[in-house]
C-alpha positions in Angstrom: 14.1 43.4 3.4 10.6 43.7 2.9 8.6 40.5 3.6 5.3 40.0 1.1 2.1 40.4 3.2 -0.3 37.6 2.1 -3.9 38.4 1.0 -5.8 37.4 3.9 -8.3 36.0 0.8 -5.4 34.6 -0.9 -4.4 32.2 2.2 -7.6 31.4 3.3 -7.5 30.1 -0.7 -4.3 28.6 -0.9 -5.4 26.5 3.0 -8.6 25.4 1.2 -6.8 23.8 -1.9 -4.3 22.2 -0.1 -7.0 20.3 2.2 -8.7 19.5 -1.2 -5.8 18.1 -2.2 -4.9 16.0 1.3 -7.9 14.9 1.7 -7.7 12.9 -2.0 -4.3 11.8 -1.4 -5.7 10.2 1.6 -9.1 8.5 0.0 -6.0 7.0 -2.4 -4.0 5.8 0.0 -7.1 4.0 1.8 -7.6 1.7 -1.6 -3.3 1.4 -1.9 -4.0 -2.4 -1.2 -6.7 -2.9 -3.6 -4.5 -1.0 -6.3 -1.1 -3.3 -5.1 -2.9 -6.9 -5.6 -2.6 -6.8 -9.6 -2.6 -11.3 -9.6 -4.5 -12.1 -6.7 -4.4 -16.6 -6.6 0.0 -16.2 -8.3 1.8 -17.1 -5.1 -0.4 -19.7 -4.7 0.5 -20.8 -7.7 4.6 -20.0 -6.9 4.5 -22.1 -4.1 1.8 -24.7 -5.3 -0.6 -24.3 -2.6 -4.0 -24.4 -3.6 -6.3 -21.8 -3.5 -8.5 -23.4 -1.1 -5.7 -24.1 1.5 -3.6 -21.3 3.4 0.1 -21.4 2.4 1.8 -22.6 5.4 3.3 -20.0 7.6 7.3 -21.9 7.0 6.5 -21.7 3.4 5.8 -18.0 3.2 8.3 -17.4 6.0 10.9 -19.4 2.7 9.4 -17.7 0.7 10.2 -14.5 1.9 14.5 -14.6 1.4 13.4 -15.2 -2.2 15.3 -12.6 -4.8 13.1 -11.7 -7.0 9.0 -11.7 -7.8 8.2 -14.1 -5.2 9.9 -13.2 -2.6 8.4 -9.9 -2.6 5.1 -11.0 -3.1 6.3 -13.0 0.2 7.5 -10.2 2.0 3.7 -8.3 1.2 2.1 -11.1 1.9 3.4 -11.0 5.6 2.8 -8.0 5.8 -0.4 -8.2 5.1 -1.2 -10.5 7.4 0.3 -9.2 10.3 -2.5 -6.4 9.7 -5.4 -8.6 10.2 -7.1 -7.9 13.2 
């Protein structure tokens, strides 16, 4: 079986295209959190905690065990909390 040799220019072009795609994906990945938060303040509203107050740790942990969207939002809030420096 003969292997097909790739033209050096073709290989460079392919590598360049891959780099551009990777760069574009990296830019999108950096901003995923902003796009993930579709309804800011909704978790506060569901847990009946005023927006100007922090959600208590125990209340957030209990909500994280809940099924459905409430649980999803609470788990996401815990994840974001862990990212804080």
